[in-house]
N, C-alpha and C positions, 0 to 999 in steps of 0.2 A: 687563345688562353694563356696563361703564365703561371706559374709558380712562384710562388715568394716564400722566403725562408728570413725570419728577423732574429736579430742577435744583439747581444750589448748591453742587454737590461742587468738589473742587482740591485743591491741596497745602497743608497748612499746617505750622506748627512746633509741637512739643509745648507744650501750654499755651495754643494758640490757640484760635479760635472759627469755626465754620461753621453757616450756617442753610441747611438742604436744605428744599427747596418740591416740592409734588407737586400739579400739577392735573389736575382730572379733567374730563372730557365727561359732559353729561348733566344732566338736569334733577333726578334724584332723588339728589342727592351727599348731600342731608342725611339721607337713610334709610339711609346706610353708615357702619358702623363702619369706622376707618382705621387702619392700623399701619404701621410701618417695620420690616423686617428688613434683615440684612446676611450677606454674605459674603465671607470672606477666603480667599485662594487657599489650596487644599488642605483647606479645611475646610467644614463642611455650613453650610447657611443658618440663620440663628439670629434670634429673636425680639429686638428692640429696644425697641419702645414700641408703645402702642395708647390711643386716644382713642375714646369713644362719640360718637354723633351728635350730641349737644347741646354736647360738648367737658366736659362735667361730671364724667366719670369717665376714669380714665388709670391704665395699668399701664406698668412698666419692668422692664427685666431691671436686676438687682441691680447690675451692674457699672457702669452707667451711671445709676444712680438720682442725683438730687442735680446732676449733669452736664449731662445732656441735659433738653428741654423740649419735649413735643409738643402740638400746638394746630391748630386748624383755623377757618377763615373760611368759613363756608357760602354767604356771598353771593358769595365769590371762587371758591367749589368748589375750595378749596385746603385743602390738609395740610401743616404745617411740622414740621421737626424741628430745634430750637434746640441746638447740642451747643457745648458749653464744655468748657474743661480738658481740651482732648483730649489722647490718648495714643497713642504709636504702635500700641498693640492694639487701637484703634478703626479702623485701616485697613481697607477693605474697599470692596465695591460695597454700596450701598446702595439698597434696593427699598422702593418703596410698594405697600401691599396694602391691598383693599377687600374688605369682607364684608357684605353687605346685611344688615341687622338683628341682628348677630352680637353676642353679649356680648363686652364687653372681654377677659375672661379667656380665651376660647377662642384667642386669639392666640398665646399663650405654648405651648398644647397642640398646635397643629397649625400647620405652616408650609408645606404646599401646597395651600391652601384659597383660592379666591376671584380676583379680577382683580389683575395685576402690571403695574407699570411695567417700563421697562427697564433702569432703574438708574443710578447716579450715582456715578463711583468718589470715594472720600475716602482721601486720602493724609496720613499725619501723620509728619513726619520729627521723629528724636531730637536 
């Protein structure tokens, strides 16, 4: 099990950028596949992006592809989500998710697996 703490959320105007961070505890971070999910008010939690343990394989939901970039720094036990060209529909609580040795593509198939952070609010104004 790994403990996750997200940060970097906030209020931004449409077209702006934010960088979310997720700091993980434990010495086995490099063995975890990491992902980001989000949940808007009144909606189910949805997959946003995932990255393999090495950072070499990534996956994105179609609506964020080309605007968001997921990355990780295993030396710092941290995963990032760089969000550019933000839109009001990106407004949500963003959650970090960790799954040991999972395939990247598993994240878009199941959103109730693994360890979760407490979430960070992202609000995009029009």
